Backbone as CSV, one residue per row, in Angstrom:
resi,resn,N_x,N_y,N_z,CA_x,CA_y,CA_z,C_x,C_y,C_z
1,MET,100.112,85.437,104.765,99.735,85.530,103.361,100.702,86.470,102.649
2,ALA,100.260,87.673,102.305,101.092,88.578,101.501,101.387,89.868,102.269
3,LEU,102.478,90.520,101.858,102.795,91.850,102.370,102.228,92.865,101.382
4,VAL,101.269,93.654,101.839,100.568,94.618,101.003,100.980,96.027,101.420
5,LEU,101.410,96.831,100.451,101.732,98.240,100.691,100.607,99.087,100.116
6,ILE,99.960,99.868,100.991,98.878,100.753,100.578,99.373,102.189,100.713
7,VAL,99.222,102.974,99.642,99.707,104.349,99.626,98.550,105.264,99.221
8,ASP,98.084,106.084,100.167,96.976,106.991,99.871,96.943,108.079,100.932
9,ASP,96.757,109.315,100.518,96.674,110.416,101.472,95.260,110.600,102.018
10,GLU,94.291,109.881,101.478,92.928,109.912,102.008,92.854,108.869,103.123
11,ILE,92.911,109.339,104.350,93.025,108.451,105.506,91.865,107.461,105.592
12,GLY,90.662,107.882,105.233,89.515,106.981,105.268,89.700,105.780,104.350
13,ILE,90.154,106.024,103.137,90.397,104.938,102.180,91.564,104.089,102.657
14,LEU,92.616,104.734,103.131,93.790,104.026,103.627,93.410,103.057,104.743
15,ARG,92.666,103.541,105.709,92.283,102.702,106.860,91.292,101.609,106.466
16,LEU,90.355,101.925,105.581,89.409,100.916,105.115,90.146,99.756,104.450
17,LEU,91.035,100.086,103.502,91.779,99.027,102.819,92.673,98.267,103.798
18,GLU,93.305,98.987,104.712,94.159,98.337,105.712,93.349,97.342,106.536
19,ASP,92.208,97.766,107.040,91.378,96.893,107.879,90.882,95.676,107.113
20,VAL,90.366,95.903,105.919,89.789,94.812,105.136,90.863,93.798,104.720
21,LEU,92.007,94.298,104.256,93.055,93.380,103.801,93.742,92.680,104.971
22,THR,93.789,93.327,106.122,94.286,92.651,107.327,93.324,91.535,107.717
23,ASP,92.026,91.812,107.646,91.018,90.780,107.931,91.125,89.604,106.960
24,GLU,91.613,89.871,105.750,91.793,88.805,104.759,93.060,87.988,105.046
25,GLY,93.830,88.391,106.063,95.006,87.630,106.458,96.333,88.179,105.970
26,HIS,96.307,89.336,105.324,97.538,89.917,104.807,98.228,90.787,105.862
27,THR,99.528,90.938,105.718,100.270,91.913,106.491,100.229,93.202,105.697
28,VAL,99.795,94.278,106.315,99.584,95.540,105.603,100.500,96.616,106.164
29,VAL,101.150,97.340,105.261,101.963,98.498,105.601,101.338,99.677,104.868
30,VAL,101.238,100.831,105.554,100.583,101.987,104.946,101.537,103.170,104.856
31,ALA,101.280,104.018,103.865,102.027,105.256,103.668,101.061,106.302,103.134
32,VAL,101.304,107.579,103.472,100.414,108.644,103.019,100.966,109.391,101.809
33,ASN,102.154,108.983,101.337,102.715,109.565,100.116,103.796,108.632,99.569
34,GLY,104.247,108.921,98.376,105.229,108.066,97.723,106.556,107.988,98.449
35,ARG,106.976,109.073,99.062,108.255,109.061,99.784,108.213,108.073,100.948
36,GLN,107.126,108.089,101.707,106.977,107.120,102.803,106.924,105.697,102.256
37,ALA,106.269,105.530,101.128,106.173,104.203,100.515,107.557,103.670,100.153
38,LEU,108.396,104.514,99.582,109.747,104.081,99.217,110.558,103.694,100.450
39,GLU,110.336,104.372,101.575,111.002,103.989,102.827,110.577,102.586,103.245
40,HIS,109.284,102.294,103.136,108.792,100.948,103.465,109.401,99.905,102.524
41,ILE,109.472,100.228,101.248,110.023,99.295,100.267,111.486,98.999,100.579
42,SER,112.218,100.003,101.051,113.627,99.778,101.382,113.784,98.833,102.572
43,ASN,112.725,98.685,103.376,112.754,97.771,104.521,112.262,96.370,104.191
44,GLY,111.716,96.184,103.016,111.209,94.864,102.621,110.321,94.954,101.411
45,ARG,110.515,94.036,100.487,109.772,94.017,99.220,108.324,93.596,99.461
46,PRO,107.368,94.462,99.111,105.962,94.055,99.231,105.590,93.094,98.106
47,ASP,104.525,92.353,98.324,104.021,91.438,97.296,103.102,92.152,96.323
48,ILE,102.554,93.289,96.745,101.663,94.097,95.904,101.672,95.526,96.438
49,VAL,101.522,96.491,95.523,101.454,97.910,95.902,100.128,98.466,95.400
50,LEU,99.392,99.093,96.307,98.133,99.758,95.971,98.375,101.239,96.190
51,THR,98.355,102.034,95.130,98.689,103.447,95.297,97.688,104.381,94.635
52,ASP,97.435,105.462,95.337,96.647,106.555,94.792,97.517,107.306,93.782
53,LEU,96.900,108.017,92.880,97.652,108.810,91.909,98.025,110.175,92.486
54,MET,97.049,110.914,92.988,97.289,112.288,93.422,97.508,112.341,94.933
55,MET,98.752,112.663,95.321,99.130,112.783,96.727,100.167,113.889,96.856
56,PRO,100.282,114.472,98.044,101.332,115.468,98.264,102.699,114.799,98.430
57,VAL,103.735,115.587,98.442,105.131,115.189,98.652,105.656,114.398,97.459
58,MET,105.126,113.211,97.219,105.479,112.401,96.042,104.213,111.693,95.591
59,ASP,103.767,111.984,94.377,102.513,111.395,93.901,102.719,109.966,93.396
60,GLY,101.612,109.344,93.023,101.656,107.963,92.561,102.477,107.773,91.303
61,ALA,102.440,108.741,90.387,103.218,108.635,89.150,104.713,108.594,89.457
62,ALA,105.180,109.483,90.347,106.598,109.500,90.725,106.968,108.233,91.488
63,LEU,106.067,107.750,92.330,106.317,106.504,93.058,106.470,105.337,92.093
64,ILE,105.561,105.221,91.146,105.622,104.118,90.185,106.898,104.204,89.358
65,GLU,107.293,105.400,88.984,108.548,105.573,88.246,109.736,105.116,89.097
66,ALA,109.757,105.496,90.365,110.842,105.093,91.265,110.862,103.584,91.480
67,ILE,109.695,102.981,91.599,109.610,101.525,91.748,110.182,100.838,90.510
68,GLY,109.872,101.388,89.335,110.362,100.818,88.084,111.875,100.834,87.954
69,GLN,112.534,101.677,88.711,113.995,101.771,88.671,114.668,100.829,89.668
70,GLN,113.877,100.074,90.410,114.421,99.148,91.402,114.258,97.716,90.905
71,PRO,115.356,97.085,90.487,115.270,95.726,89.940,114.595,94.733,90.879
72,GLU,114.775,94.914,92.183,114.182,93.973,93.139,112.653,94.079,93.183
73,MET,112.105,95.137,92.606,110.649,95.311,92.578,110.018,94.775,91.283
74,ALA,110.844,94.244,90.406,110.320,93.693,89.144,109.285,92.611,89.446
75,GLY,108.183,92.679,88.751,107.138,91.673,88.898,106.130,91.938,89.997
76,VAL,106.356,92.978,90.802,105.399,93.307,91.862,104.208,94.022,91.223
77,PRO,103.003,93.473,91.395,101.835,94.141,90.812,101.586,95.491,91.471
78,ILE,101.208,96.462,90.643,100.892,97.806,91.131,99.471,98.148,90.700
79,VAL,98.637,98.437,91.687,97.263,98.874,91.426,97.233,100.385,91.597
80,LEU,96.892,101.080,90.532,96.776,102.535,90.554,95.327,102.906,90.800
81,MET,95.095,103.758,91.810,93.743,104.208,92.149,93.638,105.704,91.882
82,SER,92.481,106.126,91.390,92.264,107.553,91.180,90.787,107.836,90.975
83,SER,90.406,109.055,91.310,89.052,109.502,90.981,89.002,109.989,89.536
84,LEU,90.168,110.191,88.936,90.235,110.527,87.510,89.892,109.296,86.684
85,SER,89.529,109.505,85.437,89.320,108.363,84.551,90.674,107.729,84.252
86,GLU,90.650,106.486,83.819,91.920,105.818,83.509,92.650,106.516,82.372
87,SER,91.927,107.032,81.389,92.605,107.719,80.287,93.324,108.970,80.778
88,MET,92.744,109.684,81.726,93.420,110.861,82.285,94.613,110.444,83.144
89,ALA,94.458,109.372,83.903,95.562,108.873,84.733,96.705,108.381,83.851
90,ARG,96.361,107.746,82.742,97.380,107.195,81.841,98.220,108.311,81.205
91,ASP,97.704,109.525,81.148,98.497,110.660,80.667,99.669,110.945,81.605
92,LYS,99.520,110.553,82.890,100.546,110.822,83.895,101.469,109.631,84.130
93,VAL,100.952,108.419,83.967,101.732,107.206,84.267,101.181,106.023,83.467
94,GLN,102.070,105.183,82.968,101.633,104.022,82.196,102.034,102.693,82.822
95,SER,103.033,102.678,83.676,103.627,101.429,84.156,102.957,100.889,85.418
96,TYR,101.719,100.513,85.309,101.019,99.889,86.420,100.326,98.642,85.918
97,THR,99.935,97.782,86.838,99.329,96.503,86.468,97.858,96.655,86.134
98,THR,97.145,97.369,86.982,95.722,97.573,86.759,95.276,98.881,87.413
99,PHE,94.129,99.356,86.980,93.592,100.639,87.418,92.263,100.418,88.134
100,VAL,92.056,101.142,89.230,90.790,101.109,89.956,90.309,102.548,90.107
101,ARG,89.104,102.787,89.654,88.516,104.134,89.743,87.823,104.299,91.087
102,LYS,88.100,105.406,91.746,87.431,105.751,93.000,86.119,106.460,92.684
103,PRO,85.078,106.244,93.412,84.934,105.268,94.487,84.827,103.857,93.911
104,PHE,85.199,102.888,94.706,85.227,101.505,94.237,84.421,100.613,95.170
105,SER,84.088,99.440,94.667,83.434,98.412,95.478,84.517,97.691,96.275
106,ILE,84.383,97.678,97.586,85.399,97.028,98.412,85.461,95.527,98.120
107,PHE,84.328,94.912,97.800,84.320,93.477,97.503,85.060,93.183,96.201
108,ALA,84.859,94.022,95.197,85.591,93.864,93.937,87.083,94.097,94.156
109,TYR,87.412,95.034,95.032,88.816,95.339,95.323,89.503,94.147,95.997
110,ILE,88.818,93.529,96.959,89.357,92.339,97.625,89.615,91.238,96.603
111,ASP,88.654,91.022,95.708,88.804,90.002,94.668,89.971,90.325,93.743
112,LEU,90.135,91.588,93.380,91.228,92.008,92.512,92.578,91.725,93.164
113,VAL,92.723,92.102,94.417,93.979,91.858,95.131,94.264,90.361,95.192
114,ALA,93.267,89.571,95.514,93.448,88.113,95.580,93.891,87.558,94.222
115,THR,93.274,88.029,93.163,93.634,87.579,91.809,95.061,87.953,91.458
116,LEU,95.451,89.200,91.731,96.804,89.651,91.409,97.858,88.910,92.226
117,LEU,97.538,88.559,93.458,98.496,87.822,94.284,98.649,86.381,93.830
118,ARG,97.633,85.827,93.193,97.710,84.447,92.665,98.408,84.382,91.316
119,THR,98.424,85.487,90.582,98.997,85.514,89.241,100.520,85.510,89.332
120,PRO,101.167,84.538,88.640,102.643,84.478,88.710,103.304,85.602,87.947
């Protein structure tokens, strides 16, 4: 199916999303910060990026900015996750496809990923 990059320093959320999306048939790559995520991206373009906003080393805002500077990443949907409200997150970063507030419904999240992967 799709190559999904999940970036989150909360290991419980990272593993939950990894397990669920793997069960959905996707190939999943995980990173605990933006720097690790960029290393994965350099090894292959993901079909979708799911990233937390607040992380050590390189946060989601810096990751999204770095992704935006890579022409080969154009058109890749980016889901920004945060426990902050979207208006507070938007103060830090604007260039994402959609926002998911933590905690989230895993079933709604699966549906969101499926929808974004179908959207041209």
